[in-house]
N, C-alpha and C positions, 0 to 999 in steps of 0.2 A: 504494499500500500504506499503510495507516494503522498496522497493528499486526503485529508478528512475535514469535512465541514458538517457540523451537527451529526445527523445519522447517515450522511452520504459519504462515499469515498471513491477514489479512482486509483487503480494500480498505475505503475509507471507506464505500462503498455497503453492503457486506456487514456491516460493524460497526454502522452506523446501523440497518439492517434488523433485525438480531438484537436490538439494544437496544430497538427499538420493540416487537418481538414480546414480549419479556420484560416490558417496561413495561406493555403491554396486559394481560397476565396479572396483574401486581401491582395494577394499578388495579381489576381485577375483584374483588380481595380487599379493596378499601378502602384501599390504600396511596396516600398523598398527602401534601401539606405537613403537617409536624408529626409524621409517623410516622418511627420509627427502624427501619432494616433492617440486620441483621447480615450481613456478608460474610465467610464462612468457607470460602475456596477456595484451592487451590494456585495458584501463579503460572502463569497460563494465559490463553488467549483468553477463556474464560468469566469469569474474574475481572474483566476490563475491561468486558465486556458487562454484567455485573451492576452494576458501578459506574455506568455510563452509564444503564442502565435505571432504577436507583433515582433518579438525579437527574432523569430525564425525567418521573417521576411527581410530582416536587416533594418527595419524602421525603429524609431524610438517611441516609447510610450510616455504619455502625459497623464498622471493620475488625477482624477476628479472625484473626490469623496462626496457621495450623495448627502452626507450630513452637513456639508459646508453651505454657507449662504448662497442662494441662487445667483446673486450679483457677482460673487467671487468666481463661481464656476463659469458664468458667461464671459467674464473678463478674461479668464485663463484661455478659454476656447478662442476668443477673438485675438488675444495677444500672441498666441502661438500660431494662429492661422492653421490649426490642425486640419489635415486633409480628410481624416476619417474619425468618426466617433463611434466607439463600441459601447453600447448601453443596453438598457431594457426599456420596454415600452412605457411603463408607468413613470419611470424616472425622467424619461425624455419629455413626456407630456407636461410634467411640472416645470421643466426647464423652458419649454416653449411658451407655456402660459405666462410665466414670469416675464419673459422677454417681450411678449406681445403687450403686456400691461404697461410696459415702459414705452414701446414704440408700436402702436396699433397699425400703422401704415406699412410697416416693414415685415418682410418674411424672415423669421429668425434662422440663422445658421444656414443660409441657402448655399454658401460656398463650401460646406462641410458634408461629406457623404456619411449619412447616419445608418448604422446597422444595429437594429434591435435584436439581440441574440435570442430572445424568447419568442420572436415572431418571424424573423427572416428565414425563409426556407432554404436559402443558399448559404447561410453562415457556416454550416457544417457540410462541406462538400465531400460526399461519400467516395468520390473518385480520387481525392487528394490525400491519401493516407501515407505517402512516402515521405521520408525525411527530406528537409529542404536544404539546399545549399544556396548561399547568396554572397554577393561580392562585398560583404561587410568587413571593415578593417578595425584594428584596435583603436583607431582615432575617430571612428564613427560614433554618433550619439547612441546611448542605450536608453536614457530617459531624461526627462526634464521635470523637476519638482519646484514648485513655487514657494517662496518664503512667506512668512506670516503676514508681512506688510505692516507690522506694528510701527515701523519708522518711515512709512510712506507707501507708495504703490508696491504691491507684491512683485517680486522679481523672479523670473525663471532661471533656475540654476541647472546648467546643462552638464551631464555626466557622460563621459565616454565609456566604451566597452573596456578599454584598458584600465581605467580607474576602478570600475565595478569589479572586474575579474581579479585585479590585484587585491582589493579589499576582501573579497570572498575567500580567496585562497589563503590570505593571511589569517583570517578568522578560523578557517578550517584547521590550520596548524596550531594556533594559539589564540584563545584558550582551548580550541579543539572541537571538532565535531566528527562523529563516526557514523557508519551506516546503521548502527544499532540505536542511534539517538532519535528522540522525538522532540521537535520544537513546537511549543505552543505560541502561535502568533497572535498578538493582541493590538498591534499598532496599525493605525490608518495607513492606507497605501500612499497618502499624500505626505507622509513623514518618512525621511530617508532610511530610517532603521528597518523599515519594512523590506528593503532590499535584502538585508541579512536574513530576516525571518522567513521569507519565501524561497529565496534561491540557495541559501547555504545548505538546507536539508536536501534539496534536489540535486546539487552537484556532488553530494556526499553519499547518495543512496539511502538517505534517512527518510524521515516522515515529517511532514508539516501539518499541524492541526490548526485550522483557522477559527479563532474565537469570534463569535458574533459581537457586534457593537454593544449590544445590551449586556452580554456576559463580561465584556472587558471593563465595564464601568461599575459592575456590581460585585462587591468584595466576596459575598457568600457564593454567588454563582461562579465566580472565577476560581475560588478555592476548590469548589466541587469539580470544575473542569480540569484543574491541574491534576487532581487525583484520578478522575475517570479516563483521562487521555493518556495516563502513564508518562507524562511529559518528563524529559530529562534535561531540557534547556528551555529557559524563558528569558526574554529581554523586556525590560520595562523601566519606566521612569521611577524615581524615588516616591512620587505621589502614589503610584499604583502599588508598590510594595507596602507603603504606609497604610493604604486602604485595606490590604489583605490582613495586616497585623491588627488593625482596629476591629476586625470581625472575628479575631481569635485564631487566625491561621498561624501555625507554628512551624511551617516549612517541612521538608522531608529530606532524607539523606541522599536520594537519587538525583535531586534537582540542582542543576548548575544555574546560578542566577547571574544575569548580565544586567548591570544597572548604569543608566546614563541619561543624558538629555536635559538635566537640570541639577542644581546644587544638592548634594546629599544633606 
């Protein structure tokens, strides 16, 4: 098992096959190195499939957390001029409704090809199950993540494959991650530590368990998930660990804790 979300899971074979299928569809639309693809999905199996499919084409992904304010999401889409948006129908309807309320005379996101993975019949191309090769280099972009914007307009920080791969292989060595490990992912895709949470297990033959947004902010639910998932690694901010302690969580001997993102 490569990926677990709630009571659903995908093996490495299934995850790779679905990512290949979506990548084939994206490539048929001209997606490749240098193209930006927005990822606007709930924390789900489809979210990880979309990430991998984008990278398989050589394109870079732009995370758009559905919990973020609509104005921020619209700004990021427009600022990046993303060629494609991978989303789901209910989320996109909210995005469009908000944009129309601001500019009733304009057609929102008309320059962006929108693919709703829950309704688009072509998103999983059954004929495109082979692994992809693309002319991506270490200097091509892997993803673009936007800053909080607390000191002004949010800024897109562009990260190359070289930087992402260097970081992941470094973390794989120290503090270390093995194929037997299970990482419980609690971080929004729009925060850069999610790169470690999702891709470190997958390059190591381990397992990633995606916590829902609700579980990640509920101390009791999160403590139960730590136990039920048999997690051996978890990364979180000091505020999250404090939240767990406040509901009586006492830790366990198998869990490796990574802590960062704010002052201890």
